OpenMM code with the backbone's topology and positions (N, CA, C; nanometers):
from openmm import Vec3, app, unit

residues = "UNK UNK UNK UNK UNK UNK UNK UNK UNK UNK UNK UNK UNK UNK UNK UNK UNK UNK UNK UNK UNK UNK UNK UNK UNK UNK UNK UNK UNK UNK UNK UNK UNK UNK UNK UNK UNK UNK UNK UNK UNK UNK UNK UNK UNK UNK UNK UNK UNK UNK UNK UNK UNK UNK UNK UNK UNK UNK UNK UNK UNK UNK UNK UNK UNK UNK UNK UNK UNK UNK UNK UNK UNK UNK UNK UNK UNK UNK UNK UNK UNK UNK UNK UNK UNK UNK UNK UNK UNK UNK UNK UNK UNK UNK UNK UNK UNK UNK UNK UNK UNK UNK UNK UNK UNK UNK UNK UNK UNK UNK UNK UNK UNK UNK UNK UNK UNK UNK UNK UNK UNK UNK UNK UNK UNK UNK UNK UNK UNK UNK UNK UNK UNK UNK UNK UNK UNK UNK UNK UNK UNK UNK UNK UNK UNK UNK".split()
positions = [
    Vec3(10.7107, 6.1794, 9.1433),
    Vec3(10.6101, 6.2755, 9.1386),
    Vec3(10.4850, 6.2202, 9.0795),
    Vec3(10.3374, 6.2167, 9.1166),
    Vec3(10.2608, 6.1349, 9.0412),
    Vec3(10.1943, 6.2734, 8.9653),
    Vec3(10.1265, 6.1833, 8.8459),
    Vec3(10.0564, 6.2815, 8.7616),
    Vec3(9.9852, 6.4336, 8.7985),
    Vec3(9.9329, 6.4449, 8.9111),
    Vec3(9.8542, 6.5465, 8.9774),
    Vec3(9.9654, 6.6495, 8.9818),
    Vec3(10.0905, 6.6390, 9.0444),
    Vec3(10.1848, 6.7544, 9.1013),
    Vec3(10.2627, 6.7521, 8.9769),
    Vec3(10.3165, 6.6816, 8.8679),
    Vec3(10.3538, 6.7065, 8.7574),
    Vec3(10.3043, 6.7950, 8.7057),
    Vec3(10.1615, 6.7736, 8.6878),
    Vec3(10.0755, 6.8529, 8.6231),
    Vec3(10.0828, 7.0552, 8.6470),
    Vec3(10.0714, 7.0126, 8.7930),
    Vec3(10.0775, 7.1429, 8.9035),
    Vec3(10.2260, 7.2154, 8.8961),
    Vec3(10.3143, 7.1206, 8.9105),
    Vec3(10.4351, 7.1832, 8.8481),
    Vec3(10.4574, 7.2823, 8.7228),
    Vec3(10.4111, 7.2158, 8.6425),
    Vec3(10.4369, 7.2567, 8.4966),
    Vec3(10.3655, 7.4067, 8.4286),
    Vec3(10.2257, 7.3919, 8.4866),
    Vec3(10.1468, 7.4841, 8.5119),
    Vec3(10.2473, 7.5841, 8.5748),
    Vec3(10.2872, 7.5855, 8.6971),
    Vec3(10.3643, 7.6829, 8.7804),
    Vec3(10.4560, 7.7432, 8.7131),
    Vec3(10.5405, 7.7022, 8.6054),
    Vec3(10.6593, 7.7412, 8.5793),
    Vec3(10.6243, 7.7779, 8.4653),
    Vec3(10.5021, 7.7469, 8.3279),
    Vec3(10.4899, 7.8360, 8.2264),
    Vec3(10.3992, 7.9986, 8.3142),
    Vec3(10.3393, 7.9503, 8.4326),
    Vec3(10.2914, 8.0719, 8.4637),
    Vec3(10.4346, 8.1865, 8.5306),
    Vec3(10.5526, 8.1375, 8.5714),
    Vec3(10.6393, 8.2606, 8.6172),
    Vec3(10.6969, 8.2430, 8.5020),
    Vec3(10.7771, 8.2231, 8.3815),
    Vec3(10.8350, 8.2009, 8.3286),
    Vec3(10.7423, 8.2486, 8.1403),
    Vec3(10.6619, 8.2175, 8.1243),
    Vec3(10.6178, 8.2207, 7.9939),
    Vec3(10.5004, 8.3416, 8.0211),
    Vec3(10.4538, 8.3481, 8.1225),
    Vec3(10.3659, 8.5123, 8.0807),
    Vec3(10.4311, 8.6010, 8.0949),
    Vec3(10.3558, 8.7176, 7.9980),
    Vec3(10.3979, 8.8403, 8.0220),
    Vec3(10.2756, 8.9357, 8.1031),
    Vec3(10.2993, 9.0543, 8.1385),
    Vec3(10.2201, 9.1644, 8.1936),
    Vec3(10.1117, 9.2360, 8.0611),
    Vec3(10.0104, 9.2965, 8.1013),
    Vec3(9.9889, 9.3400, 8.0154),
    Vec3(9.9435, 9.4765, 8.0702),
    Vec3(9.9111, 9.6029, 7.9319),
    Vec3(9.8191, 9.7364, 7.9825),
    Vec3(9.7040, 9.7339, 7.8904),
    Vec3(9.5863, 9.7928, 7.9717),
    Vec3(9.4751, 9.7988, 7.8655),
    Vec3(9.4523, 10.0127, 7.8657),
    Vec3(9.3911, 10.0303, 7.7684),
    Vec3(9.3735, 10.1868, 7.7513),
    Vec3(9.2323, 10.1786, 7.6569),
    Vec3(9.1476, 10.2748, 7.7266),
    Vec3(9.0069, 10.2933, 7.6758),
    Vec3(8.9574, 10.4515, 7.6314),
    Vec3(8.9028, 10.4482, 7.5256),
    Vec3(8.7904, 10.5841, 7.4543),
    Vec3(8.6944, 10.5538, 7.4143),
    Vec3(8.6257, 10.6556, 7.3592),
    Vec3(8.5318, 10.6817, 7.3837),
    Vec3(8.4995, 10.6655, 7.2446),
    Vec3(8.3954, 10.5980, 7.1477),
    Vec3(8.3625, 10.6296, 7.0177),
    Vec3(8.3430, 10.7702, 6.9772),
    Vec3(8.4182, 10.7737, 6.8588),
    Vec3(8.3698, 10.8942, 6.7963),
    Vec3(8.2960, 10.8839, 6.6713),
    Vec3(8.1626, 10.9933, 6.6921),
    Vec3(8.0680, 10.9959, 6.5949),
    Vec3(8.0770, 10.9959, 6.4452),
    Vec3(8.0934, 10.9208, 6.3690),
    Vec3(8.0702, 10.9345, 6.2331),
    Vec3(8.2258, 10.8985, 6.2053),
    Vec3(8.3110, 10.8500, 6.2846),
    Vec3(8.4452, 10.8039, 6.2359),
    Vec3(8.4678, 10.6671, 6.2638),
    Vec3(8.4056, 10.5990, 6.2149),
    Vec3(8.3813, 10.4798, 6.3142),
    Vec3(8.4155, 10.3944, 6.1536),
    Vec3(8.5468, 10.2893, 6.1828),
    Vec3(8.5572, 10.1755, 6.0446),
    Vec3(8.5345, 10.0620, 6.0271),
    Vec3(8.5084, 10.0204, 5.9184),
    Vec3(8.4166, 9.8858, 5.8989),
    Vec3(8.4468, 9.7797, 6.0326),
    Vec3(8.3501, 9.7313, 6.1337),
    Vec3(8.3420, 9.6472, 6.1601),
    Vec3(8.3459, 9.7351, 6.3322),
    Vec3(8.3632, 9.9074, 6.3179),
    Vec3(8.3316, 9.9439, 6.4559),
    Vec3(8.1736, 9.9359, 6.5141),
    Vec3(8.1784, 9.9522, 6.6274),
    Vec3(8.0195, 9.9613, 6.6686),
    Vec3(8.0015, 10.1201, 6.7307),
    Vec3(7.9160, 10.1755, 6.6404),
    Vec3(7.8727, 10.3282, 6.6700),
    Vec3(7.8463, 10.2942, 6.8249),
    Vec3(7.8653, 10.4371, 6.9373),
    Vec3(7.8687, 10.4852, 7.0220),
    Vec3(7.9031, 10.3603, 7.1517),
    Vec3(7.9839, 10.2823, 7.1371),
    Vec3(8.0680, 10.2083, 7.2214),
    Vec3(8.2049, 10.2363, 7.2191),
    Vec3(8.2474, 10.1745, 7.3529),
    Vec3(8.4137, 10.2482, 7.3645),
    Vec3(8.5241, 10.1649, 7.3213),
    Vec3(8.6161, 10.1967, 7.2831),
    Vec3(8.7353, 10.1499, 7.1827),
    Vec3(8.8352, 10.0731, 7.2733),
    Vec3(8.8623, 9.9954, 7.2972),
    Vec3(8.9797, 9.8986, 7.3940),
    Vec3(9.1243, 9.8834, 7.3340),
    Vec3(9.2347, 9.9544, 7.3956),
    Vec3(9.3492, 9.8512, 7.3294),
    Vec3(9.3738, 9.8025, 7.4348),
    Vec3(9.4303, 9.6599, 7.4574),
    Vec3(9.5674, 9.5836, 7.5334),
    Vec3(9.6888, 9.5730, 7.4492),
    Vec3(9.7851, 9.6084, 7.5541),
    Vec3(9.8875, 9.5664, 7.4632),
    Vec3(9.9306, 9.4473, 7.5982),
    Vec3(10.0160, 9.3326, 7.5097),
    Vec3(10.0543, 9.2258, 7.5920),
    Vec3(10.2409, 9.2329, 7.5684),
    Vec3(10.2861, 9.2060, 7.6586),
    Vec3(10.4981, 9.2312, 7.6670),
    Vec3(10.4512, 9.0673, 7.6680),
    Vec3(10.5907, 9.0285, 7.6290),
    Vec3(10.6165, 8.9068, 7.6672),
    Vec3(10.6856, 8.8612, 7.7635),
    Vec3(10.7277, 8.7308, 7.8021),
    Vec3(10.7835, 8.7041, 7.9529),
    Vec3(10.9411, 8.7903, 7.9397),
    Vec3(10.9894, 8.7244, 8.0441),
    Vec3(11.1536, 8.7899, 8.0675),
    Vec3(11.2083, 8.7078, 7.9240),
    Vec3(11.2857, 8.8127, 7.8877),
    Vec3(11.3565, 8.7978, 7.7290),
    Vec3(11.5018, 8.8048, 7.7794),
    Vec3(11.5730, 8.7036, 7.7041),
    Vec3(11.7326, 8.7463, 7.7098),
    Vec3(11.7866, 8.7493, 7.5793),
    Vec3(11.9115, 8.8443, 7.6039),
    Vec3(11.9786, 8.8558, 7.4695),
    Vec3(12.1219, 8.8260, 7.4763),
    Vec3(12.2153, 8.8203, 7.4122),
    Vec3(12.3339, 8.7547, 7.4238),
    Vec3(12.4137, 8.8619, 7.3781),
    Vec3(12.5183, 8.9130, 7.4320),
    Vec3(12.5989, 9.0267, 7.3459),
    Vec3(12.6408, 8.9848, 7.2450),
    Vec3(12.6996, 9.0904, 7.1321),
    Vec3(12.6777, 9.0446, 7.0260),
    Vec3(12.5700, 8.9216, 6.9335),
    Vec3(12.4430, 8.9598, 6.9814),
    Vec3(12.3516, 8.8655, 6.9065),
    Vec3(12.2634, 8.9467, 6.9256),
    Vec3(12.1536, 8.8716, 6.7946),
    Vec3(11.9652, 8.8923, 6.8533),
    Vec3(11.9033, 8.8327, 6.9465),
    Vec3(11.7972, 8.8493, 6.8989),
    Vec3(11.6526, 8.7930, 6.9896),
    Vec3(11.5399, 8.8560, 6.9471),
    Vec3(11.4292, 8.7602, 6.9206),
    Vec3(11.3115, 8.7725, 6.8637),
    Vec3(11.2332, 8.7588, 6.9935),
    Vec3(11.0944, 8.8399, 7.0154),
    Vec3(11.0295, 8.8169, 7.0886),
    Vec3(10.8871, 8.8985, 7.0433),
    Vec3(10.7421, 8.8343, 7.0733),
    Vec3(10.6513, 8.9136, 6.9845),
    Vec3(10.5440, 9.0184, 7.1074),
    Vec3(10.5236, 9.1141, 7.0417),
    Vec3(10.4301, 9.1945, 7.1066),
    Vec3(10.2972, 9.1807, 7.0522),
    Vec3(10.2025, 9.1251, 7.1312),
    Vec3(10.0473, 9.1358, 7.0732),
    Vec3(9.9392, 9.2468, 7.1175),
    Vec3(9.8409, 9.2541, 7.0971),
    Vec3(9.7313, 9.3411, 7.1355),
    Vec3(9.6076, 9.2560, 7.1337),
    Vec3(9.5413, 9.2939, 7.2033),
    Vec3(9.4107, 9.3123, 7.1275),
    Vec3(9.2869, 9.4476, 7.1536),
    Vec3(9.1972, 9.3798, 7.0363),
    Vec3(9.1070, 9.5302, 6.9835),
    Vec3(8.9723, 9.5315, 7.0311),
    Vec3(8.9527, 9.5790, 7.0939),
    Vec3(8.7497, 9.6059, 7.1066),
    Vec3(8.7343, 9.7447, 6.9872),
    Vec3(8.6620, 9.7266, 6.9441),
    Vec3(8.6040, 9.8490, 6.8631),
    Vec3(8.6719, 9.8947, 6.7491),
    Vec3(8.7850, 9.8697, 6.7155),
    Vec3(8.8895, 9.9234, 6.6367),
    Vec3(8.9298, 9.9044, 6.5283),
    Vec3(9.0000, 9.8859, 6.4427),
    Vec3(9.1000, 9.8351, 6.3425),
    Vec3(9.2165, 9.8652, 6.2822),
    Vec3(9.2056, 9.9774, 6.3195),
    Vec3(9.3597, 10.1019, 6.2667),
    Vec3(9.4742, 10.0564, 6.3166),
    Vec3(9.5917, 10.0853, 6.2699),
    Vec3(9.7224, 10.0328, 6.3005),
    Vec3(9.7507, 10.0646, 6.4317),
    Vec3(9.8469, 9.9959, 6.5136),
    Vec3(9.8956, 10.0688, 6.6335),
    Vec3(10.0207, 10.0423, 6.6531),
    Vec3(10.1022, 10.1979, 6.6860),
    Vec3(10.2346, 10.2197, 6.6801),
    Vec3(10.2713, 10.1181, 6.8075),
    Vec3(10.3824, 10.0679, 6.8179),
    Vec3(10.4657, 10.0053, 6.9204),
    Vec3(10.6268, 10.0965, 6.9500),
    Vec3(10.6265, 10.1078, 7.0812),
    Vec3(10.7648, 10.1842, 7.1158),
    Vec3(10.7735, 10.1142, 7.2104),
    Vec3(10.8891, 10.0591, 7.2350),
    Vec3(11.0489, 9.9956, 7.3208),
    Vec3(11.0774, 10.1013, 7.4118),
    Vec3(11.0903, 10.1678, 7.5576),
    Vec3(11.1580, 10.2560, 7.6129),
    Vec3(11.2389, 10.1422, 7.7263),
    Vec3(11.3183, 10.2355, 7.7819),
    Vec3(11.4049, 10.1923, 7.8610),
    Vec3(11.5206, 10.0606, 7.8277),
    Vec3(11.5197, 10.0921, 7.7229),
    Vec3(11.6370, 9.8987, 7.6909),
    Vec3(11.7613, 9.9651, 7.7376),
    Vec3(11.8596, 9.8103, 7.8151),
    Vec3(11.9556, 9.8461, 7.8577),
    Vec3(12.0407, 9.8718, 7.7818),
    Vec3(12.1737, 9.9693, 7.8508),
    Vec3(12.2778, 10.0643, 7.7706),
    Vec3(12.3475, 9.9251, 7.6692),
    Vec3(12.3616, 9.9579, 7.5576),
    Vec3(12.4318, 9.8287, 7.4401),
    Vec3(12.3248, 9.7756, 7.3802),
    Vec3(12.1909, 9.7935, 7.3858),
    Vec3(12.0910, 9.7305, 7.3224),
    Vec3(11.9989, 9.8027, 7.2354),
    Vec3(12.0205, 9.7733, 7.1160),
    Vec3(11.9055, 9.8531, 7.0330),
    Vec3(11.8258, 9.7550, 6.9737),
    Vec3(11.7150, 9.8374, 6.8783),
    Vec3(11.5726, 9.7915, 6.8029),
    Vec3(11.6541, 9.7408, 6.6506),
    Vec3(11.6131, 9.6334, 6.6163),
    Vec3(11.6886, 9.6168, 6.4535),
    Vec3(11.5630, 9.6082, 6.4204),
    Vec3(11.4256, 9.5744, 6.4101),
    Vec3(11.3043, 9.5739, 6.3871),
    Vec3(11.2927, 9.7679, 6.2701),
    Vec3(11.2857, 9.7128, 6.1911),
    Vec3(11.2285, 9.8580, 6.1114),
    Vec3(11.0956, 9.9332, 6.1365),
    Vec3(10.9955, 9.9133, 6.1182),
    Vec3(10.8879, 9.8707, 6.1508),
    Vec3(10.8053, 9.8428, 6.2481),
    Vec3(10.7833, 9.9496, 6.3175),
    Vec3(10.7431, 9.9233, 6.4678),
    Vec3(10.5467, 9.9280, 6.4678),
    Vec3(10.5029, 9.9223, 6.3225),
    Vec3(10.3461, 9.9428, 6.3594),
    Vec3(10.2769, 9.7898, 6.3495),
    Vec3(10.2310, 9.7762, 6.4541),
    Vec3(10.1141, 9.6643, 6.3875),
    Vec3(10.0102, 9.7576, 6.2921),
    Vec3(9.9646, 9.6149, 6.1955),
    Vec3(9.9180, 9.6871, 6.0778),
    Vec3(9.7339, 9.6583, 6.1145),
    Vec3(9.6835, 9.7555, 6.0602),
    Vec3(9.5232, 9.7158, 6.0745),
    Vec3(9.4840, 9.6031, 6.0457),
    Vec3(9.4109, 9.5440, 6.1265),
    Vec3(9.3503, 9.3720, 6.1196),
    Vec3(9.4495, 9.3040, 6.1887),
    Vec3(9.5877, 9.3338, 6.2226),
    Vec3(9.6317, 9.2419, 6.2594),
    Vec3(9.6997, 9.2358, 6.4270),
    Vec3(9.7217, 9.1331, 6.4847),
    Vec3(9.7571, 9.1942, 6.6492),
    Vec3(9.8557, 9.1496, 6.7067),
    Vec3(9.9700, 9.1003, 6.6490),
    Vec3(10.0879, 9.0965, 6.7200),
    Vec3(10.2079, 9.1305, 6.6104),
    Vec3(10.2923, 9.1699, 6.5892),
    Vec3(10.4911, 9.2111, 6.5896),
    Vec3(10.5728, 9.1036, 6.6540),
    Vec3(10.6793, 9.0726, 6.5663),
    Vec3(10.7803, 9.0842, 6.6180),
    Vec3(10.8918, 9.1318, 6.6206),
    Vec3(10.9679, 9.1533, 6.6833),
    Vec3(11.0209, 9.2575, 6.7503),
    Vec3(11.1725, 9.2237, 6.7704),
    Vec3(11.2856, 9.2610, 6.7010),
    Vec3(11.4042, 9.1690, 6.7257),
    Vec3(11.5035, 9.3074, 6.7551),
    Vec3(11.5729, 9.2842, 6.8968),
    Vec3(11.6908, 9.3386, 6.9699),
    Vec3(11.8067, 9.2801, 6.9235),
    Vec3(11.9139, 9.3779, 6.9248),
    Vec3(12.0852, 9.3357, 6.9609),
    Vec3(12.1434, 9.4059, 7.0307),
    Vec3(12.2431, 9.2951, 7.1088),
    Vec3(12.2869, 9.3505, 7.2174),
    Vec3(12.4477, 9.3464, 7.1783),
    Vec3(12.4880, 9.4867, 7.1846),
    Vec3(12.6435, 9.5082, 7.1410),
    Vec3(12.7206, 9.4026, 7.2065),
    Vec3(12.8613, 9.4343, 7.1362),
    Vec3(12.9420, 9.3080, 7.1797),
    Vec3(12.9617, 9.3642, 7.3366),
    Vec3(12.9638, 9.4882, 7.3365),
    Vec3(13.0426, 9.5291, 7.4619),
    Vec3(12.9309, 9.5606, 7.5989),
    Vec3(12.7916, 9.5179, 7.5569),
    Vec3(12.6747, 9.5376, 7.6232),
    Vec3(12.6776, 9.4909, 7.7318),
    Vec3(12.6552, 9.6049, 7.8492),
    Vec3(12.7198, 9.5395, 7.9971),
    Vec3(12.5666, 9.4338, 8.0511),
    Vec3(12.6810, 9.3271, 8.1174),
    Vec3(12.5461, 9.2087, 8.1343),
    Vec3(12.4437, 9.2469, 8.2783),
    Vec3(12.3228, 9.2590, 8.1891),
    Vec3(12.2101, 9.2783, 8.3482),
    Vec3(12.1558, 9.1727, 8.3475),
    Vec3(12.0518, 9.1633, 8.4391),
    Vec3(11.9468, 9.0710, 8.4450),
    Vec3(11.8307, 9.1673, 8.5184),
    Vec3(11.7467, 9.1023, 8.4788),
    Vec3(11.5824, 9.1979, 8.5084),
    Vec3(11.5684, 9.3313, 8.4896),
    Vec3(11.6580, 9.3801, 8.3300),
    Vec3(11.5999, 9.5191, 8.3903),
    Vec3(11.4893, 9.5360, 8.2868),
    Vec3(11.3837, 9.6318, 8.3503),
    Vec3(11.2679, 9.6601, 8.3090),
    Vec3(11.2465, 9.7236, 8.1873),
    Vec3(11.1825, 9.6696, 8.0290),
    Vec3(11.1637, 9.7380, 7.9475),
    Vec3(11.0279, 9.7560, 7.8776),
    Vec3(10.9774, 9.9254, 7.8905),
    Vec3(10.8363, 9.9402, 7.8703),
    Vec3(10.8022, 9.9070, 7.7528),
    Vec3(10.6537, 9.8952, 7.7179),
    Vec3(10.6254, 9.8295, 7.6096),
    Vec3(10.5175, 9.9833, 7.5938),
    Vec3(10.5239, 10.0500, 7.4711),
    Vec3(10.3943, 10.1228, 7.4903),
    Vec3(10.3256, 10.1255, 7.3633),
    Vec3(10.1989, 10.0975, 7.3449),
    Vec3(10.1384, 10.1268, 7.2168),
    Vec3(10.0107, 10.2152, 7.2108),
    Vec3(10.0153, 10.2617, 7.1081),
    Vec3(9.9554, 10.3772, 7.0503),
    Vec3(9.8979, 10.3644, 6.9103),
    Vec3(9.7300, 10.3830, 6.9311),
    Vec3(9.6532, 10.4094, 6.8135),
    Vec3(9.5898, 10.5510, 6.8359),
    Vec3(9.5439, 10.5623, 6.6989),
    Vec3(9.4658, 10.7224, 6.6626),
    Vec3(9.4061, 10.7510, 6.7886),
    Vec3(9.3938, 10.8689, 6.8406),
    Vec3(9.2778, 10.8997, 6.8931),
    Vec3(9.2063, 10.8082, 7.0628),
    Vec3(9.3460, 10.7263, 7.0731),
    Vec3(9.3136, 10.6687, 7.1883),
    Vec3(9.4601, 10.7148, 7.2649),
    Vec3(9.4437, 10.6948, 7.4168),
    Vec3(9.5755, 10.7141, 7.4945),
    Vec3(9.6244, 10.5964, 7.4744),
    Vec3(9.7349, 10.6035, 7.5114),
    Vec3(9.8293, 10.4644, 7.4896),
    Vec3(9.8970, 10.3969, 7.5984),
    Vec3(9.8675, 10.2939, 7.5872),
    Vec3(9.8552, 10.1713, 7.6522),
    Vec3(9.9910, 10.1397, 7.7123),
    Vec3(10.0896, 10.1111, 7.8550),
    Vec3(10.1993, 10.0637, 7.9113),
    Vec3(10.2087, 9.9976, 7.9661),
    Vec3(10.2681, 9.8571, 7.9147),
    Vec3(10.3362, 9.7889, 8.0294),
    Vec3(10.4783, 9.7400, 8.0006),
    Vec3(10.5396, 9.6554, 8.0965),
    Vec3(10.6837, 9.6343, 8.0483),
    Vec3(10.7222, 9.4868, 8.0799),
    Vec3(10.8321, 9.4627, 8.0698),
    Vec3(10.9056, 9.3308, 8.0815),
    Vec3(11.0361, 9.3500, 8.1088),
    Vec3(11.0615, 9.2051, 8.1409),
    Vec3(11.1964, 9.1983, 8.2204),
    Vec3(11.3219, 9.1387, 8.0848),
    Vec3(11.4657, 9.2713, 8.0631),
    Vec3(11.5266, 9.1921, 7.9525),
    Vec3(11.6604, 9.1776, 7.9931),
    Vec3(11.7159, 9.0789, 8.0049),
    Vec3(11.8631, 8.9996, 8.0459),
    Vec3(11.9484, 9.0048, 7.9230),
    Vec3(12.0639, 9.0630, 7.9769),
    Vec3(12.1764, 9.0605, 7.8718),
    Vec3(12.2390, 8.9902, 7.9380),
    Vec3(12.3119, 8.8630, 7.8348),
    Vec3(12.3999, 8.7776, 7.9067),
    Vec3(12.5632, 8.7937, 7.8416),
    Vec3(12.6041, 8.7473, 7.9035),
    Vec3(12.7642, 8.7155, 7.8559),
    Vec3(12.7452, 8.6048, 7.7392),
    Vec3(12.8457, 8.6085, 7.6466),
    Vec3(12.8709, 8.5599, 7.5411),
    Vec3(12.9364, 8.3880, 7.5989),
    Vec3(12.9304, 8.2758, 7.5836),
    Vec3(12.9781, 8.1763, 7.6181),
    Vec3(13.1304, 8.1477, 7.4805),
] * unit.nanometer
topology = app.Topology()
chain = topology.addChain("A")
for resn in residues:
    res = topology.addResidue(resn, chain)
    for name in ("N", "CA", "C"):
        topology.addAtom(name, app.Element.getBySymbol(name[0]), res)
């Protein structure tokens, strides 16, 4: 393969494997309630970004990052994972992205008897005060222990 073909293949692999989905919610500014850095009269926007496909092996944990983009607000953002596969639980105790931060490392664990599954859709919901939640999803595979 020539150099251009290698670059094209690399970009395609990154696009298919490493990129997650995102979802955005917006809310109007609330007069008189702006926190530092917020612009009066401008809409607030929250975008949550799920990881790409993740794998967890039975009786083990895996970590991944959930990130957000904020426009015109700085408060904390609660993160929730929904529809985890049977036998998979959240290990992370604090599921809130603090004010001024933009990501959260989440750890999940698969039980020793968790059913093996591929492409299970897990929803990621992000909620900030006085804003509708933003929900996206990612795929989670539960693998057998080798």
